[in-house]
C-alpha positions in Angstrom: 0.0 0.0 0.0 2.8 2.4 0.9 6.2 2.5 -0.8 9.5 2.1 1.1 10.3 5.9 0.9 7.1 6.9 2.5 7.6 4.4 5.4 11.2 5.6 5.9 10.1 9.2 5.9 7.3 8.6 8.5 9.8 6.6 10.6 12.2 9.5 10.7 9.4 11.9 11.5 8.2 9.7 14.3 11.9 9.5 15.6 12.0 13.3 15.6 8.8 13.6 17.5 10.0 11.0 20.0 13.1 13.1 20.6 10.9 16.0 21.8 10.6 14.0 25.0 14.2 14.9 25.7 13.1 18.3 26.6 11.3 17.1 29.7 14.3 15.5 31.4 16.6 18.4 30.6 14.2 20.9 32.2 13.5 18.6 35.1 17.2 18.0 35.8 17.9 21.7 35.7 15.0 22.4 38.2 16.2 19.6 40.5 19.8 20.8 40.5 18.6 24.4 41.2 16.4 23.3 44.1 19.2 21.1 45.5 21.7 24.0 45.4 19.1 26.2 47.1 18.4 23.6 49.8 22.1 23.1 50.4 22.5 26.8 50.7 19.7 27.0 53.3 20.9 23.9 55.3 24.6 23.1 54.6 24.6 20.3 57.3 22.1 18.3 55.2 24.2 18.6 52.0 25.0 14.9 51.6 21.4 13.8 52.2 20.1 16.5 49.7 22.8 15.5 47.1 21.9 11.8 47.3 18.2 12.4 46.9 18.9 14.9 44.1 21.1 12.5 42.2 18.5 9.7 42.5 15.8 12.1 41.1 18.0 13.2 38.3 18.8 9.6 37.3 15.0 8.7 37.3 14.2 11.8 35.1 17.0 10.8 32.7 15.4 7.3 32.1 12.6 9.1 30.2 15.1 10.7 27.8 16.9 7.4 27.3 13.5 5.6 26.5 12.8 8.3 23.9 16.2 7.8 22.4 15.7 4.1 22.2 12.4 4.5 20.5 13.8 7.0 18.0 16.7 4.6 17.2 14.3 1.7 16.7 12.1 3.8 14.4 15.1 4.8 12.3 16.9 1.5 12.1 14.1 -1.1 12.2 11.7 0.1 9.6 9.1 -2.5 8.9 
């Protein structure tokens, strides 16, 4: 029904749209680092606890971007 060029174009378009999901983790990590620095400035004694919680949150936020990258790569390289 569709030719190979159309399918390849739609796969690349879908990969581009999937990579828009990379904006969320970037913004979230920036906000988390900002709030972590702010909290450490207010309470320096709790810096190690704040840092560990912040790093865990940033790592969890990064998984969203990694999933989007995997979906984009699958769309590009595994065209049906």
